[in-house]
N, CA and C atoms as a LAMMPS dump frame, in Angstrom:
ITEM: TIMESTEP
0
ITEM: NUMBER OF ATOMS
519
ITEM: BOX BOUNDS ff ff ff
-5.0000000000000000e+02 5.0000000000000000e+02
-5.0000000000000000e+02 5.0000000000000000e+02
-5.0000000000000000e+02 5.0000000000000000e+02
ITEM: ATOMS id mol type element x y z
1 1 1 N -399.091 240.68 88.932
2 1 2 C -398.314 239.979 89.952
3 1 3 C -399.043 240.054 91.282
4 2 1 N -398.974 238.987 92.091
5 2 2 C -399.671 239.013 93.384
6 2 3 C -399.007 240.009 94.321
7 3 1 N -399.808 240.547 95.225
8 3 2 C -399.263 241.506 96.183
9 3 3 C -398.35 240.823 97.186
10 4 1 N -398.568 239.517 97.404
11 4 2 C -397.812 238.857 98.449
12 4 3 C -397.661 237.381 98.131
13 5 1 N -396.549 236.799 98.557
14 5 2 C -396.38 235.356 98.432
15 5 3 C -397.164 234.626 99.508
16 6 1 N -397.654 235.352 100.467
17 6 2 C -398.3 234.738 101.629
18 6 3 C -399.794 234.917 101.528
19 7 1 N -400.394 234.053 100.734
20 7 2 C -401.82 234.121 100.521
21 7 3 C -402.451 233.021 101.347
22 8 1 N -403.273 233.387 102.314
23 8 2 C -403.891 232.327 103.1
24 8 3 C -405.397 232.337 102.929
25 9 1 N -405.856 232.746 101.74
26 9 2 C -407.276 232.628 101.472
27 9 3 C -407.587 231.148 101.329
28 10 1 N -408.749 230.729 101.796
29 10 2 C -409.065 229.291 101.739
30 10 3 C -409.102 228.809 100.299
31 11 1 N -408.614 227.594 100.081
32 11 2 C -408.597 227.018 98.739
33 11 3 C -409.833 226.162 98.496
34 12 1 N -410.912 226.408 99.238
35 12 2 C -412.1 225.571 99.124
36 12 3 C -412.739 225.66 97.749
37 13 1 N -412.473 226.725 96.993
38 13 2 C -413.067 226.868 95.676
39 13 3 C -412.06 226.548 94.576
40 14 1 N -411.015 225.814 94.913
41 14 2 C -409.977 225.434 93.962
42 14 3 C -410.606 224.57 92.86
43 15 1 N -410.519 225.002 91.578
44 15 2 C -411.143 224.21 90.516
45 15 3 C -410.504 222.829 90.352
46 16 1 N -409.237 222.674 90.713
47 16 2 C -408.581 221.365 90.609
48 16 3 C -409.068 220.418 91.701
49 17 1 N -409.728 220.952 92.676
50 17 2 C -410.092 220.197 93.867
51 17 3 C -411.372 219.411 93.612
52 18 1 N -411.282 218.103 93.664
53 18 2 C -412.456 217.265 93.426
54 18 3 C -413.073 216.803 94.747
55 19 1 N -413.606 217.736 95.53
56 19 2 C -414.329 217.34 96.732
57 19 3 C -413.585 217.586 98.026
58 20 1 N -412.346 217.205 98.105
59 20 2 C -411.631 217.356 99.365
60 20 3 C -410.727 218.57 99.314
61 21 1 N -411.112 219.603 100.05
62 21 2 C -410.288 220.822 100.021
63 21 3 C -408.921 220.553 100.638
64 22 1 N -408.83 219.61 101.554
65 22 2 C -407.553 219.273 102.181
66 22 3 C -406.588 218.759 101.108
67 23 1 N -407.06 217.838 100.25
68 23 2 C -406.199 217.294 99.208
69 23 3 C -405.754 218.374 98.239
70 24 1 N -406.665 219.26 97.843
71 24 2 C -406.332 220.351 96.937
72 24 3 C -405.282 221.251 97.545
73 25 1 N -405.422 221.501 98.824
74 25 2 C -404.473 222.364 99.507
75 25 3 C -403.101 221.703 99.563
76 26 1 N -403.063 220.423 99.892
77 26 2 C -401.791 219.711 99.967
78 26 3 C -401.081 219.759 98.617
79 27 1 N -401.844 219.546 97.549
80 27 2 C -401.274 219.514 96.214
81 27 3 C -400.659 220.868 95.855
82 28 1 N -401.314 221.954 96.276
83 28 2 C -400.838 223.271 95.866
84 28 3 C -399.672 223.769 96.715
85 29 1 N -399.296 223.026 97.732
86 29 2 C -398.251 223.516 98.621
87 29 3 C -396.872 222.952 98.316
88 30 1 N -396.724 222.218 97.233
89 30 2 C -395.406 221.71 96.869
90 30 3 C -394.54 222.901 96.475
91 31 1 N -393.342 222.939 96.986
92 31 2 C -392.459 224.09 96.795
93 31 3 C -392.089 224.248 95.333
94 32 1 N -392.241 225.455 94.807
95 32 2 C -391.82 225.781 93.439
96 32 3 C -390.415 226.373 93.539
97 33 1 N -389.423 225.563 93.741
98 33 2 C -388.075 226.011 94.072
99 33 3 C -387.568 227.177 93.243
100 34 1 N -387.053 228.2 93.921
101 34 2 C -386.467 229.331 93.209
102 34 3 C -385.026 229.521 93.642
103 35 1 N -384.448 228.494 94.237
104 35 2 C -383.044 228.564 94.613
105 35 3 C -382.802 229.208 95.962
106 36 1 N -383.852 229.799 96.579
107 36 2 C -383.623 230.502 97.843
108 36 3 C -383.853 229.599 99.058
109 37 1 N -384.235 228.357 98.8
110 37 2 C -384.508 227.442 99.909
111 37 3 C -383.355 226.457 100.054
112 38 1 N -382.915 226.245 101.293
113 38 2 C -381.847 225.253 101.486
114 38 3 C -382.3 223.882 101.004
115 39 1 N -381.357 223.073 100.575
116 39 2 C -381.685 221.765 100.035
117 39 3 C -381.915 220.758 101.16
118 40 1 N -383.051 220.862 101.814
119 40 2 C -383.356 219.935 102.908
120 40 3 C -384.649 219.212 102.583
121 41 1 N -384.897 218.138 103.285
122 41 2 C -386.126 217.378 103.081
123 41 3 C -387.342 218.235 103.429
124 42 1 N -387.208 219.121 104.408
125 42 2 C -388.337 219.948 104.83
126 42 3 C -388.811 220.88 103.721
127 43 1 N -387.958 221.23 102.793
128 43 2 C -388.333 222.158 101.732
129 43 3 C -389.441 221.58 100.857
130 44 1 N -389.615 220.252 100.866
131 44 2 C -390.61 219.631 100.01
132 44 3 C -391.845 219.182 100.762
133 45 1 N -391.909 219.394 102.057
134 45 2 C -393.104 219.047 102.809
135 45 3 C -394.045 220.231 102.796
136 46 1 N -395.33 219.945 103.039
137 46 2 C -396.304 221.033 103.033
138 46 3 C -397.297 220.812 104.144
139 47 1 N -397.634 221.819 104.869
140 47 2 C -396.946 223.09 105.059
141 47 3 C -395.741 222.934 105.966
142 48 1 N -394.841 223.883 105.94
143 48 2 C -393.592 223.761 106.671
144 48 3 C -393.687 224.352 108.074
145 49 1 N -393.309 223.568 109.077
146 49 2 C -393.307 224.09 110.445
147 49 3 C -392.002 224.818 110.775
148 50 1 N -391.01 224.726 109.88
149 50 2 C -389.682 225.243 110.178
150 50 3 C -389.671 226.761 110.123
151 51 1 N -389.289 227.372 111.225
152 51 2 C -389.182 228.824 111.284
153 51 3 C -387.714 229.21 111.289
154 52 1 N -387.405 230.411 110.808
155 52 2 C -386.007 230.862 110.833
156 52 3 C -385.54 231.079 112.268
157 53 1 N -384.251 231.226 112.43
158 53 2 C -383.725 231.464 113.776
159 53 3 C -384.165 232.846 114.25
160 54 1 N -384.34 232.953 115.543
161 54 2 C -384.738 234.226 116.148
162 54 3 C -383.713 235.305 115.815
163 55 1 N -382.433 234.939 115.827
164 55 2 C -381.357 235.909 115.556
165 55 3 C -381.499 236.497 114.15
166 56 1 N -381.797 235.633 113.158
167 56 2 C -381.963 236.12 111.787
168 56 3 C -383.146 237.078 111.687
169 57 1 N -384.248 236.717 112.342
170 57 2 C -385.45 237.555 112.294
171 57 3 C -385.179 238.898 112.981
172 58 1 N -384.475 238.867 114.103
173 58 2 C -384.138 240.111 114.808
174 58 3 C -383.235 240.982 113.94
175 59 1 N -382.262 240.362 113.281
176 59 2 C -381.334 241.112 112.429
177 59 3 C -382.104 241.823 111.298
178 60 1 N -383.02 241.109 110.66
179 60 2 C -383.803 241.715 109.569
180 60 3 C -384.748 242.781 110.121
181 61 1 N -385.304 242.553 111.295
182 61 2 C -386.195 243.538 111.916
183 61 3 C -385.433 244.826 112.214
184 62 1 N -384.2 244.681 112.677
185 62 2 C -383.379 245.872 112.957
186 62 3 C -383.123 246.661 111.673
187 63 1 N -382.9 245.948 110.579
188 63 2 C -382.685 246.595 109.285
189 63 3 C -383.955 247.355 108.856
190 64 1 N -385.111 246.709 109.013
191 64 2 C -386.39 247.349 108.68
192 64 3 C -386.588 248.59 109.556
193 65 1 N -386.332 248.441 110.858
194 65 2 C -386.517 249.538 111.813
195 65 3 C -385.639 250.726 111.462
196 66 1 N -384.383 250.452 111.122
197 66 2 C -383.453 251.527 110.756
198 66 3 C -383.984 252.299 109.538
199 67 1 N -384.496 251.574 108.551
200 67 2 C -385.037 252.209 107.346
201 67 3 C -386.318 252.989 107.641
202 68 1 N -387.148 252.456 108.542
203 68 2 C -388.376 253.169 108.934
204 68 3 C -388.013 254.465 109.66
205 69 1 N -387.01 254.406 110.535
206 69 2 C -386.581 255.618 111.254
207 69 3 C -386.118 256.694 110.265
208 70 1 N -385.41 256.268 109.239
209 70 2 C -384.946 257.199 108.206
210 70 3 C -386.149 257.843 107.491
211 71 1 N -387.163 257.032 107.195
212 71 2 C -388.372 257.534 106.55
213 71 3 C -389.114 258.528 107.454
214 72 1 N -389.229 258.2 108.73
215 72 2 C -389.922 259.087 109.666
216 72 3 C -389.169 260.403 109.844
217 73 1 N -387.841 260.331 109.837
218 73 2 C -387.034 261.562 109.893
219 73 3 C -387.327 262.438 108.674
220 74 1 N -387.394 261.803 107.505
221 74 2 C -387.701 262.543 106.275
222 74 3 C -389.082 263.192 106.382
223 75 1 N -390.048 262.48 106.964
224 75 2 C -391.401 263.025 107.13
225 75 3 C -391.38 264.231 108.068
226 76 1 N -390.642 264.116 109.181
227 76 2 C -390.558 265.224 110.141
228 76 3 C -389.917 266.452 109.521
229 77 1 N -388.937 266.229 108.649
230 77 2 C -388.197 267.34 108.042
231 77 3 C -388.811 267.777 106.708
232 78 1 N -390.013 267.252 106.404
233 78 2 C -390.709 267.572 105.143
234 78 3 C -389.864 267.293 103.905
235 79 1 N -389.033 266.257 103.974
236 79 2 C -388.214 265.86 102.815
237 79 3 C -388.985 264.791 102.029
238 80 1 N -390.038 265.229 101.354
239 80 2 C -390.924 264.285 100.67
240 80 3 C -390.24 263.558 99.52
241 81 1 N -389.196 264.18 98.969
242 81 2 C -388.476 263.522 97.874
243 81 3 C -387.675 262.321 98.371
244 82 1 N -387.517 262.192 99.691
245 82 2 C -386.808 261.036 100.257
246 82 3 C -387.73 259.839 100.476
247 83 1 N -389.033 260.033 100.371
248 83 2 C -389.984 258.951 100.657
249 83 3 C -389.761 257.731 99.77
250 84 1 N -389.619 257.966 98.461
251 84 2 C -389.512 256.829 97.538
252 84 3 C -388.24 256.014 97.786
253 85 1 N -387.046 256.644 97.851
254 85 2 C -385.863 255.818 98.136
255 85 3 C -385.957 255.102 99.494
256 86 1 N -386.525 255.77 100.5
257 86 2 C -386.688 255.127 101.814
258 86 3 C -387.636 253.931 101.704
259 87 1 N -388.744 254.12 100.987
260 87 2 C -389.717 253.026 100.864
261 87 3 C -389.119 251.85 100.102
262 88 1 N -388.241 252.136 99.139
263 88 2 C -387.597 251.049 98.391
264 88 3 C -386.656 250.255 99.287
265 89 1 N -385.918 250.953 100.154
266 89 2 C -385.029 250.25 101.097
267 89 3 C -385.842 249.411 102.092
268 90 1 N -386.963 249.958 102.536
269 90 2 C -387.839 249.204 103.457
270 90 3 C -388.374 247.974 102.741
271 91 1 N -388.79 248.147 101.494
272 91 2 C -389.34 247.025 100.729
273 91 3 C -388.309 245.909 100.555
274 92 1 N -387.073 246.285 100.262
275 92 2 C -386.002 245.291 100.118
276 92 3 C -385.806 244.538 101.443
277 93 1 N -385.755 245.279 102.55
278 93 2 C -385.56 244.659 103.873
279 93 3 C -386.731 243.743 104.217
280 94 1 N -387.945 244.163 103.889
281 94 2 C -389.14 243.348 104.141
282 94 3 C -389.086 242.066 103.306
283 95 1 N -388.71 242.199 102.037
284 95 2 C -388.61 241.036 101.149
285 95 3 C -387.575 240.046 101.68
286 96 1 N -386.438 240.564 102.152
287 96 2 C -385.399 239.693 102.715
288 96 3 C -385.907 238.99 103.972
289 97 1 N -386.648 239.711 104.799
290 97 2 C -387.176 239.089 106.017
291 97 3 C -388.208 238.026 105.665
292 98 1 N -389.11 238.343 104.753
293 98 2 C -390.142 237.38 104.356
294 98 3 C -389.518 236.118 103.766
295 99 1 N -388.392 236.278 103.066
296 99 2 C -387.711 235.14 102.443
297 99 3 C -387.134 234.171 103.481
298 100 1 N -386.956 234.637 104.714
299 100 2 C -386.459 233.747 105.771
300 100 3 C -387.485 232.672 106.124
301 101 1 N -388.76 232.992 105.901
302 101 2 C -389.838 232.107 106.32
303 101 3 C -390.231 231.16 105.2
304 102 1 N -390.818 229.995 105.552
305 102 2 C -391.29 229.078 104.512
306 102 3 C -392.377 229.753 103.671
307 103 1 N -392.52 229.33 102.415
308 103 2 C -393.549 229.884 101.524
309 103 3 C -394.938 229.669 102.107
310 104 1 N -395.172 228.504 102.676
311 104 2 C -396.486 228.17 103.235
312 104 3 C -396.323 227.821 104.718
313 105 1 N -396.165 228.826 105.575
314 105 2 C -395.979 228.524 107.003
315 105 3 C -397.204 227.816 107.572
316 106 1 N -396.954 226.899 108.495
317 106 2 C -398.032 226.139 109.109
318 106 3 C -398.869 227.028 110.023
319 107 1 N -398.222 227.942 110.701
320 107 2 C -398.893 228.777 111.695
321 107 3 C -399.708 229.898 111.055
322 108 1 N -400.974 229.997 111.452
323 108 2 C -401.83 231.101 110.988
324 108 3 C -401.256 232.443 111.409
325 109 1 N -400.707 232.496 112.63
326 109 2 C -400.151 233.758 113.128
327 109 3 C -398.986 234.211 112.255
328 110 1 N -398.14 233.281 111.845
329 110 2 C -397.006 233.621 110.984
330 110 3 C -397.531 234.105 109.631
331 111 1 N -398.5 233.372 109.065
332 111 2 C -399.067 233.77 107.765
333 111 3 C -399.68 235.167 107.842
334 112 1 N -400.445 235.435 108.889
335 112 2 C -401.1 236.739 109.049
336 112 3 C -400.071 237.848 109.184
337 113 1 N -399.043 237.624 109.996
338 113 2 C -398.006 238.646 110.189
339 113 3 C -397.216 238.889 108.907
340 114 1 N -396.899 237.821 108.184
341 114 2 C -396.172 237.969 106.917
342 114 3 C -397.009 238.727 105.894
343 115 1 N -398.31 238.433 105.88
344 115 2 C -399.184 239.128 104.933
345 115 3 C -399.257 240.616 105.274
346 116 1 N -399.38 240.941 106.571
347 116 2 C -399.4 242.351 106.985
348 116 3 C -398.076 243.024 106.619
349 117 1 N -396.975 242.333 106.874
350 117 2 C -395.644 242.881 106.587
351 117 3 C -395.492 243.207 105.102
352 118 1 N -395.772 242.226 104.256
353 118 2 C -395.539 242.415 102.823
354 118 3 C -396.57 243.353 102.192
355 119 1 N -397.834 243.237 102.581
356 119 2 C -398.847 244.124 101.974
357 119 3 C -398.629 245.564 102.416
358 120 1 N -398.193 245.772 103.649
359 120 2 C -397.921 247.137 104.124
360 120 3 C -396.726 247.74 103.39
361 121 1 N -395.739 246.912 103.063
362 121 2 C -394.576 247.408 102.313
363 121 3 C -394.988 247.812 100.899
364 122 1 N -395.873 247.035 100.261
365 122 2 C -396.372 247.413 98.935
366 122 3 C -397.192 248.702 99.03
367 123 1 N -398.048 248.784 100.059
368 123 2 C -398.879 249.98 100.237
369 123 3 C -398.011 251.208 100.478
370 124 1 N -396.957 251.021 101.267
371 124 2 C -396.034 252.121 101.553
372 124 3 C -395.449 252.659 100.242
373 125 1 N -395.006 251.751 99.383
374 125 2 C -394.424 252.191 98.116
375 125 3 C -395.438 252.966 97.278
376 126 1 N -396.679 252.488 97.231
377 126 2 C -397.658 253.187 96.399
378 126 3 C -398.019 254.548 97.013
379 127 1 N -398.055 254.639 98.343
380 127 2 C -398.307 255.946 98.98
381 127 3 C -397.157 256.909 98.689
382 128 1 N -395.929 256.415 98.771
383 128 2 C -394.767 257.273 98.539
384 128 3 C -394.731 257.78 97.1
385 129 1 N -395.221 256.972 96.159
386 129 2 C -395.235 257.395 94.757
387 129 3 C -396.17 258.574 94.532
388 130 1 N -397.109 258.784 95.458
389 130 2 C -398.034 259.918 95.337
390 130 3 C -397.324 261.251 95.542
391 131 1 N -396.084 261.203 96.031
392 131 2 C -395.338 262.454 96.218
393 131 3 C -394.706 262.933 94.915
394 132 1 N -394.704 262.072 93.902
395 132 2 C -394.146 262.468 92.604
396 132 3 C -395.081 263.476 91.952
397 133 1 N -394.517 264.509 91.341
398 133 2 C -395.386 265.466 90.65
399 133 3 C -396.009 264.787 89.44
400 134 1 N -397.318 264.94 89.276
401 134 2 C -398.004 264.334 88.133
402 134 3 C -398.827 265.366 87.413
403 135 1 N -398.838 265.301 86.084
404 135 2 C -399.574 266.305 85.31
405 135 3 C -401.077 266.05 85.395
406 136 1 N -401.481 264.773 85.325
407 136 2 C -402.903 264.457 85.262
408 136 3 C -403.57 264.487 86.642
409 137 1 N -402.797 264.317 87.69
410 137 2 C -403.376 264.266 89.036
411 137 3 C -403.564 265.664 89.606
412 138 1 N -404.627 265.835 90.396
413 138 2 C -404.735 267.106 91.121
414 138 3 C -403.599 267.18 92.142
415 139 1 N -403.246 268.365 92.611
416 139 2 C -402.144 268.461 93.583
417 139 3 C -402.4 267.527 94.776
418 140 1 N -401.368 266.778 95.142
419 140 2 C -401.491 265.792 96.216
420 140 3 C -401.515 266.5 97.566
421 141 1 N -402.403 266.027 98.433
422 141 2 C -402.424 266.521 99.807
423 141 3 C -401.274 265.83 100.537
424 142 1 N -400.162 266.513 100.644
425 142 2 C -398.936 265.911 101.162
426 142 3 C -399.089 265.498 102.635
427 143 1 N -399.917 266.227 103.378
428 143 2 C -400.146 265.863 104.788
429 143 3 C -400.858 264.521 104.883
430 144 1 N -401.839 264.32 104.01
431 144 2 C -402.58 263.055 103.998
432 144 3 C -401.651 261.914 103.591
433 145 1 N -400.849 262.148 102.561
434 145 2 C -399.885 261.133 102.119
435 145 3 C -398.931 260.803 103.258
436 146 1 N -398.443 261.826 103.95
437 146 2 C -397.516 261.603 105.07
438 146 3 C -398.176 260.77 106.166
439 147 1 N -399.449 261.047 106.455
440 147 2 C -400.169 260.235 107.462
441 147 3 C -400.251 258.779 107.015
442 148 1 N -400.554 258.573 105.738
443 148 2 C -400.653 257.207 105.216
444 148 3 C -399.294 256.501 105.255
445 149 1 N -398.238 257.232 104.92
446 149 2 C -396.878 256.689 104.935
447 149 3 C -396.525 256.253 106.365
448 150 1 N -396.837 257.102 107.332
449 150 2 C -396.545 256.787 108.734
450 150 3 C -397.355 255.57 109.179
451 151 1 N -398.624 255.486 108.754
452 151 2 C -399.458 254.33 109.112
453 151 3 C -398.877 253.042 108.521
454 152 1 N -398.445 253.079 107.274
455 152 2 C -397.834 251.9 106.642
456 152 3 C -396.566 251.488 107.391
457 153 1 N -395.744 252.483 107.736
458 153 2 C -394.505 252.196 108.471
459 153 3 C -394.825 251.55 109.813
460 154 1 N -395.862 252.052 110.475
461 154 2 C -396.288 251.478 111.758
462 154 3 C -396.718 250.022 111.569
463 155 1 N -397.506 249.748 110.519
464 155 2 C -397.972 248.377 110.266
465 155 3 C -396.809 247.434 109.974
466 156 1 N -395.816 247.924 109.238
467 156 2 C -394.631 247.111 108.932
468 156 3 C -393.885 246.786 110.239
469 157 1 N -393.689 247.809 111.072
470 157 2 C -392.98 247.604 112.346
471 157 3 C -393.756 246.639 113.246
472 158 1 N -395.073 246.78 113.272
473 158 2 C -395.925 245.914 114.093
474 158 3 C -395.804 244.456 113.637
475 159 1 N -395.873 244.237 112.319
476 159 2 C -395.779 242.879 111.77
477 159 3 C -394.403 242.276 112.056
478 160 1 N -393.355 243.076 111.9
479 160 2 C -391.995 242.587 112.167
480 160 3 C -391.856 242.19 113.633
481 161 1 N -392.414 243.004 114.519
482 161 2 C -392.358 242.71 115.959
483 161 3 C -393.117 241.414 116.259
484 162 1 N -394.275 241.236 115.622
485 162 2 C -395.044 240 115.812
486 162 3 C -394.217 238.788 115.389
487 163 1 N -393.503 238.903 114.27
488 163 2 C -392.698 237.784 113.78
489 163 3 C -391.538 237.484 114.722
490 164 1 N -390.941 238.521 115.305
491 164 2 C -389.882 238.305 116.3
492 164 3 C -390.46 237.56 117.503
493 165 1 N -391.624 238.009 117.973
494 165 2 C -392.269 237.385 119.133
495 165 3 C -392.602 235.92 118.854
496 166 1 N -393.184 235.656 117.687
497 166 2 C -393.573 234.282 117.323
498 166 3 C -392.348 233.387 117.226
499 167 1 N -391.31 233.826 116.512
500 167 2 C -390.13 232.96 116.343
501 167 3 C -389.41 232.75 117.67
502 168 1 N -389.388 233.787 118.514
503 168 2 C -388.743 233.639 119.825
504 168 3 C -389.476 232.576 120.635
505 169 1 N -390.813 232.666 120.638
506 169 2 C -391.633 231.722 121.402
507 169 3 C -391.481 230.298 120.851
508 170 1 N -391.616 230.175 119.533
509 170 2 C -391.555 228.84 118.902
510 170 3 C -390.168 228.207 119.03
511 171 1 N -389.117 229.003 118.867
512 171 2 C -387.772 228.455 118.912
513 171 3 C -387.314 228.139 120.33
514 172 1 N -388.025 228.663 121.323
515 172 2 C -387.668 228.358 122.704
516 172 3 C -388.507 227.235 123.296
517 173 1 N -389.369 226.643 122.5
518 173 2 C -390.202 225.516 122.991
519 173 3 C -389.433 224.219 122.93
């Protein structure tokens, strides 16, 4: 499974593309409806300029922030067994926030921030899983894992803040 729905690698090497990378890109951006998109004409255009409301993005960011604070508290109190449930709640909140945005946002800044948000949430989960006792693994350096967990949480918060800033700016134009 892909790490993120927000892949903005150039499609210039698309095998379906017969010469014009623009045409190949347009063809691949048709929405593969999964029921989470409102039934509007914009859902079928590619790429979509429509951004979610600033209020929705702020609400999801607050949810992410609350979950990150819980994770950081667990780190401060050396409650490493709380990392996985905290990371799962953060991942759910990140997924909900990412779902507010179009699959193929027109803005590079939105795509970059969404990619940082979602990839950091996946990385956070894999770092948190290192706290599980494993027979085959050497003992985990819990301090190193905690540093990585904090870095992932920081990246998630940074990406969420960028998305709030972008939607606020775009929606006020």
